[in-house]
All heavy atoms as TSV, in Angstrom:
chain	resi	resn	atom	element	x	y	z
A	1	MET	N	N	109.995	50.770	84.336
A	1	MET	CA	C	109.018	51.126	85.338
A	1	MET	C	C	108.203	49.877	85.670
A	1	MET	O	O	107.767	49.111	84.808
A	1	MET	CB	C	108.085	52.228	84.815
A	1	MET	CG	C	107.062	52.707	85.791
A	1	MET	SD	S	105.905	53.904	85.247
A	1	MET	CE	C	106.903	55.224	84.629
A	2	ARG	N	N	107.982	49.686	86.922
A	2	ARG	CA	C	107.224	48.522	87.400
A	2	ARG	C	C	105.744	48.757	87.154
A	2	ARG	O	O	105.266	49.899	87.091
A	2	ARG	CB	C	107.463	48.283	88.852
A	2	ARG	CG	C	108.918	47.895	89.133
A	2	ARG	CD	C	109.165	47.542	90.595
A	2	ARG	NE	N	108.507	48.557	91.448
A	2	ARG	CZ	C	108.900	48.837	92.668
A	2	ARG	NH1	N	109.918	48.172	93.216
A	2	ARG	NH2	N	108.325	49.750	93.389
A	3	TYR	N	N	104.978	47.688	87.036
A	3	TYR	CA	C	103.558	47.789	86.869
A	3	TYR	C	C	102.867	48.462	88.023
A	3	TYR	O	O	101.861	49.172	87.846
A	3	TYR	CB	C	102.931	46.357	86.591
A	3	TYR	CG	C	103.279	45.855	85.270
A	3	TYR	CD1	C	104.033	44.686	85.099
A	3	TYR	CD2	C	102.847	46.485	84.101
A	3	TYR	CE1	C	104.357	44.164	83.904
A	3	TYR	CE2	C	103.193	45.999	82.850
A	3	TYR	CZ	C	103.953	44.844	82.758
A	3	TYR	OH	O	104.275	44.354	81.513
A	4	LYS	N	N	103.375	48.226	89.244
A	4	LYS	CA	C	102.774	48.838	90.429
A	4	LYS	C	C	102.906	50.348	90.311
A	4	LYS	O	O	101.948	51.081	90.648
A	4	LYS	CB	C	103.494	48.292	91.648
A	4	LYS	CG	C	102.938	48.858	92.962
A	4	LYS	CD	C	103.696	48.291	94.147
A	4	LYS	CE	C	103.209	48.875	95.442
A	4	LYS	NZ	N	103.982	48.384	96.567
A	5	ASP	N	N	104.063	50.861	89.917
A	5	ASP	CA	C	104.248	52.326	89.767
A	5	ASP	C	C	103.315	52.888	88.684
A	5	ASP	O	O	102.730	53.971	88.824
A	5	ASP	CB	C	105.702	52.669	89.482
A	5	ASP	CG	C	106.600	52.265	90.611
A	5	ASP	OD1	O	106.156	52.203	91.721
A	5	ASP	OD2	O	107.800	51.970	90.343
A	6	LEU	N	N	103.213	52.156	87.562
A	6	LEU	CA	C	102.380	52.618	86.468
A	6	LEU	C	C	100.872	52.642	86.869
A	6	LEU	O	O	100.156	53.564	86.597
A	6	LEU	CB	C	102.523	51.698	85.272
A	6	LEU	CG	C	101.718	52.024	84.009
A	6	LEU	CD1	C	102.158	53.394	83.470
A	6	LEU	CD2	C	101.899	50.970	82.967
A	7	ALA	N	N	100.457	51.586	87.637
A	7	ALA	CA	C	99.102	51.558	88.073
A	7	ALA	C	C	98.812	52.677	89.101
A	7	ALA	O	O	97.768	53.310	89.090
A	7	ALA	CB	C	98.763	50.185	88.760
A	8	LEU	N	N	99.740	52.985	89.909
A	8	LEU	CA	C	99.637	54.088	90.869
A	8	LEU	C	C	99.543	55.411	90.190
A	8	LEU	O	O	98.722	56.264	90.511
A	8	LEU	CB	C	100.745	54.084	91.913
A	8	LEU	CG	C	100.683	55.097	93.015
A	8	LEU	CD1	C	99.415	54.925	93.832
A	8	LEU	CD2	C	101.922	55.064	93.871
A	9	GLY	N	N	100.308	55.610	89.122
A	9	GLY	CA	C	100.257	56.853	88.354
A	9	GLY	C	C	98.941	56.983	87.636
A	9	GLY	O	O	98.384	58.138	87.600
A	10	ILE	N	N	98.407	55.921	87.107
A	10	ILE	CA	C	97.105	55.992	86.410
A	10	ILE	C	C	96.027	56.242	87.434
A	10	ILE	O	O	95.088	57.038	87.210
A	10	ILE	CB	C	96.836	54.689	85.630
A	10	ILE	CG1	C	97.815	54.611	84.477
A	10	ILE	CG2	C	95.426	54.616	85.152
A	10	ILE	CD1	C	97.817	53.302	83.692
A	11	PHE	N	N	96.100	55.629	88.565
A	11	PHE	CA	C	95.114	55.881	89.689
A	11	PHE	C	C	95.088	57.339	90.122
A	11	PHE	O	O	94.012	57.936	90.229
A	11	PHE	CB	C	95.422	54.940	90.844
A	11	PHE	CG	C	94.501	55.109	92.038
A	11	PHE	CD1	C	93.171	54.729	91.960
A	11	PHE	CD2	C	94.959	55.741	93.157
A	11	PHE	CE1	C	92.332	54.917	93.037
A	11	PHE	CE2	C	94.107	55.955	94.248
A	11	PHE	CZ	C	92.790	55.501	94.136
A	12	VAL	N	N	96.230	57.931	90.305
A	12	VAL	CA	C	96.300	59.340	90.713
A	12	VAL	C	C	95.723	60.231	89.634
A	12	VAL	O	O	95.022	61.203	89.878
A	12	VAL	CB	C	97.775	59.720	91.028
A	12	VAL	CG1	C	97.911	61.255	91.192
A	12	VAL	CG2	C	98.216	59.043	92.314
A	13	THR	N	N	96.026	59.904	88.387
A	13	THR	CA	C	95.481	60.707	87.256
A	13	THR	C	C	93.980	60.590	87.200
A	13	THR	O	O	93.287	61.639	86.995
A	13	THR	CB	C	96.075	60.217	85.930
A	13	THR	OG1	O	97.496	60.265	86.008
A	13	THR	CG2	C	95.595	61.047	84.785
A	14	VAL	N	N	93.429	59.431	87.413
A	14	VAL	CA	C	91.919	59.279	87.362
A	14	VAL	C	C	91.302	60.025	88.515
A	14	VAL	O	O	90.304	60.733	88.340
A	14	VAL	CB	C	91.598	57.752	87.422
A	14	VAL	CG1	C	90.120	57.558	87.682
A	14	VAL	CG2	C	92.015	57.066	86.128
A	15	ILE	N	N	91.851	59.893	89.704
A	15	ILE	CA	C	91.356	60.670	90.834
A	15	ILE	C	C	91.386	62.200	90.612
A	15	ILE	O	O	90.452	62.928	90.892
A	15	ILE	CB	C	92.100	60.290	92.141
A	15	ILE	CG1	C	91.873	58.841	92.507
A	15	ILE	CG2	C	91.697	61.198	93.318
A	15	ILE	CD1	C	90.415	58.502	92.813
A	16	TRP	N	N	92.499	62.634	90.063
A	16	TRP	CA	C	92.699	64.072	89.737
A	16	TRP	C	C	91.620	64.550	88.772
A	16	TRP	O	O	91.004	65.562	88.893
A	16	TRP	CB	C	94.083	64.272	89.209
A	16	TRP	CG	C	94.439	65.728	89.041
A	16	TRP	CD1	C	94.223	66.513	87.922
A	16	TRP	CD2	C	95.073	66.573	89.956
A	16	TRP	NE1	N	94.696	67.764	88.185
A	16	TRP	CE2	C	95.226	67.818	89.432
A	16	TRP	CE3	C	95.524	66.353	91.277
A	16	TRP	CZ2	C	95.818	68.897	90.095
A	16	TRP	CZ3	C	96.147	67.391	91.948
A	16	TRP	CH2	C	96.230	68.669	91.384
A	17	GLU	N	N	91.384	63.709	87.727
A	17	GLU	CA	C	90.355	64.117	86.728
A	17	GLU	C	C	88.918	64.137	87.284
A	17	GLU	O	O	88.113	64.916	86.941
A	17	GLU	CB	C	90.444	63.230	85.478
A	17	GLU	CG	C	91.710	63.422	84.727
A	17	GLU	CD	C	91.851	64.873	84.162
A	17	GLU	OE1	O	90.832	65.421	83.766
A	17	GLU	OE2	O	92.985	65.360	84.194
A	18	MET	N	N	88.686	63.188	88.200
A	18	MET	CA	C	87.348	63.123	88.840
A	18	MET	C	C	87.149	64.367	89.689
A	18	MET	O	O	86.000	64.836	89.882
A	18	MET	CB	C	87.217	61.865	89.695
A	18	MET	CG	C	87.135	60.592	88.843
A	18	MET	SD	S	87.197	59.129	89.808
A	18	MET	CE	C	85.501	59.113	90.448
A	19	ASN	N	N	88.181	64.923	90.197
A	19	ASN	CA	C	88.099	66.206	90.957
A	19	ASN	C	C	87.581	67.289	90.036
A	19	ASN	O	O	86.734	68.098	90.464
A	19	ASN	CB	C	89.474	66.560	91.517
A	19	ASN	CG	C	89.476	67.788	92.375
A	19	ASN	OD1	O	88.464	68.056	93.075
A	19	ASN	ND2	N	90.471	68.597	92.251
A	20	PHE	N	N	88.022	67.440	88.810
A	20	PHE	CA	C	87.560	68.467	87.898
A	20	PHE	C	C	86.104	68.241	87.559
A	20	PHE	O	O	85.373	69.199	87.433
A	20	PHE	CB	C	88.422	68.457	86.631
A	20	PHE	CG	C	89.782	68.996	86.823
A	20	PHE	CD1	C	90.901	68.178	86.601
A	20	PHE	CD2	C	90.028	70.277	87.320
A	20	PHE	CE1	C	92.180	68.652	86.802
A	20	PHE	CE2	C	91.277	70.767	87.506
A	20	PHE	CZ	C	92.359	69.942	87.254
A	21	ILE	N	N	85.661	67.010	87.449
A	21	ILE	CA	C	84.256	66.742	87.180
A	21	ILE	C	C	83.442	67.199	88.353
A	21	ILE	O	O	82.363	67.810	88.193
A	21	ILE	CB	C	84.035	65.249	86.890
A	21	ILE	CG1	C	84.742	64.813	85.623
A	21	ILE	CG2	C	82.548	64.891	86.832
A	21	ILE	CD1	C	84.829	63.370	85.371
A	22	ALA	N	N	83.875	66.892	89.556
A	22	ALA	CA	C	83.161	67.331	90.776
A	22	ALA	C	C	83.098	68.853	90.868
A	22	ALA	O	O	82.058	69.445	91.281
A	22	ALA	CB	C	83.793	66.742	92.006
A	23	ILE	N	N	84.169	69.503	90.529
A	23	ILE	CA	C	84.182	70.974	90.587
A	23	ILE	C	C	83.220	71.538	89.556
A	23	ILE	O	O	82.415	72.458	89.860
A	23	ILE	CB	C	85.589	71.527	90.293
A	23	ILE	CG1	C	86.503	71.208	91.470
A	23	ILE	CG2	C	85.587	72.999	89.982
A	23	ILE	CD1	C	88.003	71.516	91.237
A	24	LYS	N	N	83.173	70.999	88.358
A	24	LYS	CA	C	82.246	71.465	87.344
A	24	LYS	C	C	80.810	71.289	87.743
A	24	LYS	O	O	79.968	72.183	87.584
A	24	LYS	CB	C	82.536	70.757	85.993
A	24	LYS	CG	C	81.677	71.164	84.872
A	24	LYS	CD	C	81.941	72.564	84.416
A	24	LYS	CE	C	81.144	72.865	83.169
A	24	LYS	NZ	N	81.315	74.227	82.712
A	25	MET	N	N	80.471	70.129	88.241
A	25	MET	CA	C	79.145	69.847	88.717
A	25	MET	C	C	78.788	70.747	89.893
A	25	MET	O	O	77.653	71.242	89.994
A	25	MET	CB	C	78.962	68.411	89.103
A	25	MET	CG	C	78.958	67.447	87.934
A	25	MET	SD	S	78.946	65.656	88.335
A	25	MET	CE	C	77.681	65.605	89.564
A	26	GLY	N	N	79.716	70.974	90.802
A	26	GLY	CA	C	79.440	71.775	91.964
A	26	GLY	C	C	79.228	73.237	91.602
A	26	GLY	O	O	78.304	73.870	92.160
A	27	THR	N	N	80.020	73.766	90.685
A	27	THR	CA	C	79.856	75.198	90.324
A	27	THR	C	C	78.590	75.428	89.540
A	27	THR	O	O	78.069	76.547	89.500
A	27	THR	CB	C	81.084	75.668	89.583
A	27	THR	OG1	O	81.310	74.903	88.462
A	27	THR	CG2	C	82.294	75.742	90.484
A	28	THR	N	N	78.077	74.428	88.812
A	28	THR	CA	C	76.892	74.663	88.069
A	28	THR	C	C	75.599	74.413	88.885
A	28	THR	O	O	74.573	74.938	88.572
A	28	THR	CB	C	76.828	73.745	86.806
A	28	THR	OG1	O	76.938	72.386	87.218
A	28	THR	CG2	C	77.911	74.096	85.822
A	29	ASN	N	N	75.753	73.605	89.954
A	29	ASN	CA	C	74.536	73.249	90.708
A	29	ASN	C	C	74.415	73.844	92.077
A	29	ASN	O	O	73.360	73.851	92.710
A	29	ASN	CB	C	74.459	71.739	90.832
A	29	ASN	CG	C	74.291	71.031	89.489
A	29	ASN	OD1	O	73.670	71.548	88.588
A	29	ASN	ND2	N	74.852	69.866	89.381
A	30	LEU	N	N	75.521	74.383	92.638
A	30	LEU	CA	C	75.515	74.872	94.002
A	30	LEU	C	C	75.972	76.323	94.034
A	30	LEU	O	O	76.654	76.819	93.167
A	30	LEU	CB	C	76.467	74.049	94.897
A	30	LEU	CG	C	76.066	72.605	95.170
A	30	LEU	CD1	C	77.160	71.920	95.920
A	30	LEU	CD2	C	74.777	72.496	95.906
A	31	ASN	N	N	75.600	76.966	95.106
A	31	ASN	CA	C	76.027	78.348	95.385
A	31	ASN	C	C	77.533	78.296	95.696
A	31	ASN	O	O	77.973	77.393	96.410
A	31	ASN	CB	C	75.282	78.888	96.570
A	31	ASN	CG	C	75.566	80.281	96.938
A	31	ASN	OD1	O	76.535	80.869	96.417
A	31	ASN	ND2	N	74.759	80.823	97.791
A	32	PRO	N	N	78.358	79.187	95.160
A	32	PRO	CA	C	79.789	79.174	95.397
A	32	PRO	C	C	80.162	79.221	96.867
A	32	PRO	O	O	81.101	78.599	97.317
A	32	PRO	CB	C	80.308	80.405	94.656
A	32	PRO	CG	C	79.348	80.602	93.608
A	32	PRO	CD	C	78.004	80.232	94.173
A	33	MET	N	N	79.385	80.010	97.667
A	33	MET	CA	C	79.673	80.064	99.117
A	33	MET	C	C	79.463	78.671	99.795
A	33	MET	O	O	80.167	78.297	100.647
A	33	MET	CB	C	78.842	81.140	99.793
A	33	MET	CG	C	79.262	82.531	99.372
A	33	MET	SD	S	80.983	82.949	99.856
A	33	MET	CE	C	80.732	83.212	101.592
A	34	LEU	N	N	78.366	78.007	99.413
A	34	LEU	CA	C	78.064	76.710	99.936
A	34	LEU	C	C	79.146	75.717	99.525
A	34	LEU	O	O	79.598	74.888	100.325
A	34	LEU	CB	C	76.683	76.219	99.452
A	34	LEU	CG	C	76.313	74.792	99.915
A	34	LEU	CD1	C	76.238	74.731	101.462
A	34	LEU	CD2	C	75.018	74.422	99.257
A	35	LEU	N	N	79.577	75.778	98.280
A	35	LEU	CA	C	80.685	74.884	97.834
A	35	LEU	C	C	81.975	75.104	98.576
A	35	LEU	O	O	82.641	74.167	98.963
A	35	LEU	CB	C	80.862	75.083	96.350
A	35	LEU	CG	C	81.679	74.058	95.617
A	35	LEU	CD1	C	81.033	72.697	95.712
A	35	LEU	CD2	C	81.839	74.432	94.170
A	36	THR	N	N	82.278	76.395	98.886
A	36	THR	CA	C	83.445	76.697	99.639
A	36	THR	C	C	83.311	76.155	101.092
A	36	THR	O	O	84.255	75.610	101.678
A	36	THR	CB	C	83.709	78.209	99.648
A	36	THR	OG1	O	83.823	78.654	98.313
A	36	THR	CG2	C	84.952	78.573	100.428
A	37	ALA	N	N	82.129	76.323	101.667
A	37	ALA	CA	C	81.943	75.825	103.071
A	37	ALA	C	C	82.062	74.323	103.095
A	37	ALA	O	O	82.648	73.773	104.045
A	37	ALA	CB	C	80.552	76.267	103.541
A	38	LEU	N	N	81.510	73.665	102.058
A	38	LEU	CA	C	81.675	72.184	102.011
A	38	LEU	C	C	83.105	71.761	101.906
A	38	LEU	O	O	83.557	70.777	102.534
A	38	LEU	CB	C	80.819	71.620	100.858
A	38	LEU	CG	C	79.348	71.621	101.045
A	38	LEU	CD1	C	78.651	71.218	99.730
A	38	LEU	CD2	C	78.923	70.656	102.175
A	39	ARG	N	N	83.864	72.469	101.096
A	39	ARG	CA	C	85.310	72.172	100.926
A	39	ARG	C	C	86.058	72.313	102.225
A	39	ARG	O	O	86.852	71.445	102.583
A	39	ARG	CB	C	85.886	73.076	99.846
A	39	ARG	CG	C	87.270	72.672	99.396
A	39	ARG	CD	C	87.786	73.613	98.420
A	39	ARG	NE	N	88.850	74.385	99.125
A	39	ARG	CZ	C	89.181	75.601	98.827
A	39	ARG	NH1	N	88.599	76.244	97.855
A	39	ARG	NH2	N	90.144	76.197	99.505
A	40	PHE	N	N	85.825	73.390	102.940
A	40	PHE	CA	C	86.448	73.582	104.226
A	40	PHE	C	C	86.036	72.559	105.244
A	40	PHE	O	O	86.881	72.063	106.018
A	40	PHE	CB	C	86.161	75.029	104.764
A	40	PHE	CG	C	87.161	76.016	104.307
A	40	PHE	CD1	C	86.860	76.823	103.173
A	40	PHE	CD2	C	88.374	76.178	104.906
A	40	PHE	CE1	C	87.747	77.780	102.762
A	40	PHE	CE2	C	89.286	77.138	104.487
A	40	PHE	CZ	C	88.952	77.959	103.397
A	41	ALA	N	N	84.772	72.215	105.261
A	41	ALA	CA	C	84.281	71.194	106.242
A	41	ALA	C	C	84.885	69.843	105.906
A	41	ALA	O	O	85.339	69.148	106.837
A	41	ALA	CB	C	82.763	71.107	106.146
A	42	LEU	N	N	84.943	69.452	104.634
A	42	LEU	CA	C	85.543	68.176	104.285
A	42	LEU	C	C	87.023	68.102	104.532
A	42	LEU	O	O	87.602	67.045	104.810
A	42	LEU	CB	C	85.234	67.826	102.814
A	42	LEU	CG	C	83.769	67.523	102.537
A	42	LEU	CD1	C	83.576	67.321	101.040
A	42	LEU	CD2	C	83.319	66.267	103.283
A	43	ALA	N	N	87.686	69.254	104.521
A	43	ALA	CA	C	89.115	69.280	104.828
A	43	ALA	C	C	89.332	69.313	106.352
A	43	ALA	O	O	90.318	68.760	106.843
A	43	ALA	CB	C	89.775	70.510	104.227
A	44	ALA	N	N	88.376	69.860	107.083
A	44	ALA	CA	C	88.569	70.014	108.525
A	44	ALA	C	C	88.245	68.741	109.301
A	44	ALA	O	O	88.837	68.465	110.344
A	44	ALA	CB	C	87.669	71.147	109.068
A	45	ILE	N	N	87.342	67.901	108.780
A	45	ILE	CA	C	86.907	66.699	109.490
A	45	ILE	C	C	88.090	65.770	109.721
A	45	ILE	O	O	88.361	65.321	110.845
A	45	ILE	CB	C	85.766	66.026	108.796
A	45	ILE	CG1	C	84.511	66.885	108.968
A	45	ILE	CG2	C	85.510	64.630	109.316
A	45	ILE	CD1	C	83.316	66.467	108.157
A	46	PRO	N	N	88.925	65.439	108.640
A	46	PRO	CA	C	90.074	64.571	109.004
A	46	PRO	C	C	91.140	65.258	109.838
A	46	PRO	O	O	91.816	64.647	110.645
A	46	PRO	CB	C	90.646	64.219	107.609
A	46	PRO	CG	C	89.600	64.563	106.603
A	46	PRO	CD	C	88.783	65.640	107.237
A	47	ALA	N	N	91.234	66.595	109.649
A	47	ALA	CA	C	92.256	67.327	110.458
A	47	ALA	C	C	91.964	67.246	111.945
A	47	ALA	O	O	92.893	67.260	112.769
A	47	ALA	CB	C	92.318	68.765	109.943
A	48	ILE	N	N	90.692	67.219	112.297
A	48	ILE	CA	C	90.306	67.139	113.719
A	48	ILE	C	C	90.901	65.922	114.373
A	48	ILE	O	O	91.352	65.965	115.558
A	48	ILE	CB	C	88.759	67.170	113.874
A	48	ILE	CG1	C	88.222	68.523	113.454
A	48	ILE	CG2	C	88.334	66.788	115.273
A	48	ILE	CD1	C	86.761	68.606	113.372
A	49	PHE	N	N	90.958	64.850	113.649
A	49	PHE	CA	C	91.413	63.539	114.253
A	49	PHE	C	C	92.907	63.321	114.234
A	49	PHE	O	O	93.449	62.591	115.035
A	49	PHE	CB	C	90.720	62.394	113.520
A	49	PHE	CG	C	89.211	62.366	113.696
A	49	PHE	CD1	C	88.399	62.683	112.599
A	49	PHE	CD2	C	88.663	62.167	114.940
A	49	PHE	CE1	C	87.025	62.682	112.749
A	49	PHE	CE2	C	87.298	62.221	115.064
A	49	PHE	CZ	C	86.476	62.419	113.997
A	50	PHE	N	N	93.583	64.037	113.286
A	50	PHE	CA	C	95.019	63.780	113.132
A	50	PHE	C	C	95.947	64.897	113.539
A	50	PHE	O	O	97.122	64.679	113.741
A	50	PHE	CB	C	95.315	63.368	111.669
A	50	PHE	CG	C	94.635	62.148	111.234
A	50	PHE	CD1	C	93.581	62.172	110.311
A	50	PHE	CD2	C	94.996	60.912	111.794
A	50	PHE	CE1	C	92.954	60.981	109.937
A	50	PHE	CE2	C	94.401	59.746	111.446
A	50	PHE	CZ	C	93.352	59.811	110.496
A	51	ILE	N	N	95.456	66.132	113.646
A	51	ILE	CA	C	96.288	67.270	114.018
A	51	ILE	C	C	95.897	67.717	115.392
A	51	ILE	O	O	94.688	68.055	115.655
A	51	ILE	CB	C	96.103	68.420	112.993
A	51	ILE	CG1	C	96.563	67.935	111.592
A	51	ILE	CG2	C	96.930	69.619	113.409
A	51	ILE	CD1	C	96.264	68.888	110.479
A	52	PRO	N	N	96.827	67.790	116.304
A	52	PRO	CA	C	96.476	68.181	117.707
A	52	PRO	C	C	96.171	69.701	117.783
A	52	PRO	O	O	96.684	70.459	116.955
A	52	PRO	CB	C	97.687	67.843	118.516
A	52	PRO	CG	C	98.835	67.813	117.499
A	52	PRO	CD	C	98.234	67.390	116.192
A	53	ARG	N	N	95.333	70.100	118.744
A	53	ARG	CA	C	95.020	71.477	118.889
A	53	ARG	C	C	96.225	72.201	119.399
A	53	ARG	O	O	96.924	71.756	120.302
A	53	ARG	CB	C	93.889	71.581	119.925
A	53	ARG	CG	C	93.334	72.996	120.060
A	53	ARG	CD	C	92.163	73.119	121.025
A	53	ARG	NE	N	92.585	72.966	122.388
A	53	ARG	CZ	C	93.058	74.019	123.131
A	53	ARG	NH1	N	93.158	75.190	122.546
A	53	ARG	NH2	N	93.394	73.858	124.374
A	54	PRO	N	N	96.508	73.398	118.873
A	54	PRO	CA	C	97.624	74.182	119.309
A	54	PRO	C	C	97.400	74.629	120.749
A	54	PRO	O	O	96.269	74.913	121.192
A	54	PRO	CB	C	97.748	75.365	118.369
A	54	PRO	CG	C	96.420	75.412	117.708
A	54	PRO	CD	C	95.804	74.082	117.739
A	55	PRO	N	N	98.478	74.879	121.493
A	55	PRO	CA	C	98.322	75.284	122.903
A	55	PRO	C	C	98.046	76.790	123.078
A	55	PRO	O	O	98.850	77.516	123.649
A	55	PRO	CB	C	99.682	74.853	123.571
A	55	PRO	CG	C	100.623	74.974	122.386
A	55	PRO	CD	C	99.859	74.556	121.161
A	56	VAL	N	N	96.981	77.257	122.513
A	56	VAL	CA	C	96.558	78.670	122.632
A	56	VAL	C	C	95.121	78.722	123.073
A	56	VAL	O	O	94.400	77.728	123.005
A	56	VAL	CB	C	96.718	79.445	121.283
A	56	VAL	CG1	C	98.189	79.509	120.860
A	56	VAL	CG2	C	95.951	78.854	120.239
A	57	ALA	N	N	94.663	79.879	123.508
A	57	ALA	CA	C	93.318	79.998	123.976
A	57	ALA	C	C	92.345	79.905	122.813
A	57	ALA	O	O	92.613	80.172	121.666
A	57	ALA	CB	C	93.157	81.389	124.634
A	58	TRP	N	N	91.095	79.419	123.119
A	58	TRP	CA	C	90.074	79.227	122.102
A	58	TRP	C	C	89.695	80.528	121.394
A	58	TRP	O	O	89.370	80.522	120.218
A	58	TRP	CB	C	88.825	78.648	122.730
A	58	TRP	CG	C	88.905	77.128	122.864
A	58	TRP	CD1	C	89.092	76.448	123.983
A	58	TRP	CD2	C	88.824	76.210	121.814
A	58	TRP	NE1	N	89.133	75.117	123.724
A	58	TRP	CE2	C	88.966	74.939	122.379
A	58	TRP	CE3	C	88.612	76.296	120.464
A	58	TRP	CZ2	C	88.914	73.770	121.619
A	58	TRP	CZ3	C	88.551	75.151	119.701
A	58	TRP	CH2	C	88.734	73.883	120.299
A	59	ARG	N	N	89.799	81.674	122.124
A	59	ARG	CA	C	89.404	82.938	121.458
A	59	ARG	C	C	90.345	83.249	120.309
A	59	ARG	O	O	89.904	83.836	119.331
A	59	ARG	CB	C	89.359	84.043	122.515
A	59	ARG	CG	C	90.724	84.369	123.046
A	59	ARG	CD	C	90.619	85.500	124.029
A	59	ARG	NE	N	91.984	85.762	124.499
A	59	ARG	CZ	C	92.248	86.332	125.619
A	59	ARG	NH1	N	91.311	86.714	126.392
A	59	ARG	NH2	N	93.513	86.517	125.966
A	60	TYR	N	N	91.636	82.889	120.393
A	60	TYR	CA	C	92.576	83.102	119.319
A	60	TYR	C	C	92.263	82.203	118.117
A	60	TYR	O	O	92.371	82.605	116.984
A	60	TYR	CB	C	94.007	82.970	119.781
A	60	TYR	CG	C	94.466	83.975	120.778
A	60	TYR	CD1	C	94.925	83.557	122.022
A	60	TYR	CD2	C	94.304	85.298	120.544
A	60	TYR	CE1	C	95.312	84.510	122.969
A	60	TYR	CE2	C	94.735	86.256	121.499
A	60	TYR	CZ	C	95.187	85.861	122.696
A	60	TYR	OH	O	95.562	86.758	123.602
A	61	ILE	N	N	91.925	80.964	118.408
A	61	ILE	CA	C	91.629	80.052	117.362
A	61	ILE	C	C	90.364	80.485	116.623
A	61	ILE	O	O	90.301	80.526	115.403
A	61	ILE	CB	C	91.416	78.596	117.914
A	61	ILE	CG1	C	92.773	78.124	118.440
A	61	ILE	CG2	C	90.911	77.671	116.832
A	61	ILE	CD1	C	92.713	76.775	119.182
A	62	LEU	N	N	89.319	80.880	117.381
A	62	LEU	CA	C	88.111	81.329	116.758
A	62	LEU	C	C	88.216	82.649	115.984
A	62	LEU	O	O	87.691	82.781	114.911
A	62	LEU	CB	C	86.983	81.438	117.830
A	62	LEU	CG	C	86.559	80.095	118.452
A	62	LEU	CD1	C	85.547	80.387	119.533
A	62	LEU	CD2	C	85.996	79.171	117.393
A	63	SER	N	N	89.003	83.548	116.560
A	63	SER	CA	C	89.180	84.812	115.804
A	63	SER	C	C	89.989	84.617	114.550
A	63	SER	O	O	89.716	85.236	113.519
A	63	SER	CB	C	89.827	85.879	116.736
A	63	SER	OG	O	91.120	85.435	117.107
A	64	TYR	N	N	90.983	83.770	114.610
A	64	TYR	CA	C	91.770	83.445	113.381
A	64	TYR	C	C	90.902	82.820	112.305
A	64	TYR	O	O	90.922	83.195	111.163
A	64	TYR	CB	C	92.948	82.559	113.707
A	64	TYR	CG	C	93.701	82.105	112.509
A	64	TYR	CD1	C	94.624	82.959	111.871
A	64	TYR	CD2	C	93.496	80.871	111.939
A	64	TYR	CE1	C	95.271	82.623	110.722
A	64	TYR	CE2	C	94.130	80.473	110.799
A	64	TYR	CZ	C	95.061	81.327	110.210
A	64	TYR	OH	O	95.721	80.999	109.072
A	65	SER	N	N	90.095	81.884	112.723
A	65	SER	CA	C	89.222	81.180	111.779
A	65	SER	C	C	88.161	82.117	111.211
A	65	SER	O	O	87.814	82.030	110.016
A	65	SER	CB	C	88.565	79.956	112.361
A	65	SER	OG	O	87.736	80.330	113.475
A	66	LEU	N	N	87.663	83.034	111.982
A	66	LEU	CA	C	86.703	84.000	111.519
A	66	LEU	C	C	87.373	84.934	110.449
A	66	LEU	O	O	86.812	85.132	109.379
A	66	LEU	CB	C	86.164	84.839	112.650
A	66	LEU	CG	C	85.127	85.877	112.249
A	66	LEU	CD1	C	83.842	85.197	111.779
A	66	LEU	CD2	C	84.835	86.820	113.378
A	67	VAL	N	N	88.533	85.425	110.728
A	67	VAL	CA	C	89.243	86.319	109.805
A	67	VAL	C	C	89.655	85.542	108.574
A	67	VAL	O	O	89.480	86.021	107.407
A	67	VAL	CB	C	90.430	86.969	110.527
A	67	VAL	CG1	C	91.322	87.696	109.486
A	67	VAL	CG2	C	89.967	87.949	111.541
A	68	PHE	N	N	90.192	84.367	108.734
A	68	PHE	CA	C	90.593	83.570	107.609
A	68	PHE	C	C	89.404	83.173	106.734
A	68	PHE	O	O	89.553	83.170	105.501
A	68	PHE	CB	C	91.347	82.318	108.097
A	68	PHE	CG	C	91.867	81.456	106.991
A	68	PHE	CD1	C	93.006	81.839	106.229
A	68	PHE	CD2	C	91.229	80.286	106.638
A	68	PHE	CE1	C	93.471	81.056	105.233
A	68	PHE	CE2	C	91.740	79.503	105.577
A	68	PHE	CZ	C	92.816	79.866	104.916
A	69	GLY	N	N	88.314	82.818	107.335
A	69	GLY	CA	C	87.175	82.305	106.570
A	69	GLY	C	C	86.399	83.424	105.920
A	69	GLY	O	O	85.784	83.225	104.843
A	70	THR	N	N	86.333	84.615	106.496
A	70	THR	CA	C	85.484	85.691	105.945
A	70	THR	C	C	86.292	86.839	105.395
A	70	THR	O	O	85.815	87.587	104.614
A	70	THR	CB	C	84.470	86.187	106.983
A	70	THR	OG1	O	85.231	86.712	108.091
A	70	THR	CG2	C	83.561	85.097	107.406
A	71	GLY	N	N	87.515	87.040	105.890
A	71	GLY	CA	C	88.280	88.203	105.506
A	71	GLY	C	C	89.172	88.040	104.291
A	71	GLY	O	O	89.819	89.046	103.882
A	72	THR	N	N	89.252	86.882	103.697
A	72	THR	CA	C	90.179	86.649	102.605
A	72	THR	C	C	89.470	86.603	101.239
A	72	THR	O	O	90.107	86.336	100.285
A	72	THR	CB	C	90.966	85.370	102.787
A	72	THR	OG1	O	90.070	84.296	102.875
A	72	THR	CG2	C	91.815	85.458	104.000
A	73	GLY	N	N	88.159	86.869	101.198
A	73	GLY	CA	C	87.468	86.767	99.923
A	73	GLY	C	C	87.617	88.065	99.126
A	73	GLY	O	O	88.156	89.066	99.578
A	74	ASP	N	N	87.174	87.996	97.872
A	74	ASP	CA	C	87.261	89.149	97.008
A	74	ASP	C	C	86.024	90.014	97.162
A	74	ASP	O	O	84.997	89.680	97.355
A	74	ASP	CB	C	87.338	88.707	95.530
A	74	ASP	CG	C	88.739	88.137	95.228
A	74	ASP	OD1	O	89.635	88.515	95.951
A	74	ASP	OD2	O	88.800	87.331	94.307
């Protein structure tokens, strides 16, 4: 195995573990609904710039996002 591959594997592992630390801190200090909203917002911001809008009416996009965001919880 090359050193570059090993370094990349260690880097991915460190980033993955930092994710668990952020989740633990978030669940102890923030409201779960706020944490979920932040997660969706942080995922949506890059998607706005790289994924084109589908060729459908805005009402379908908004109704889908409303059902997906509020209708899938326990």
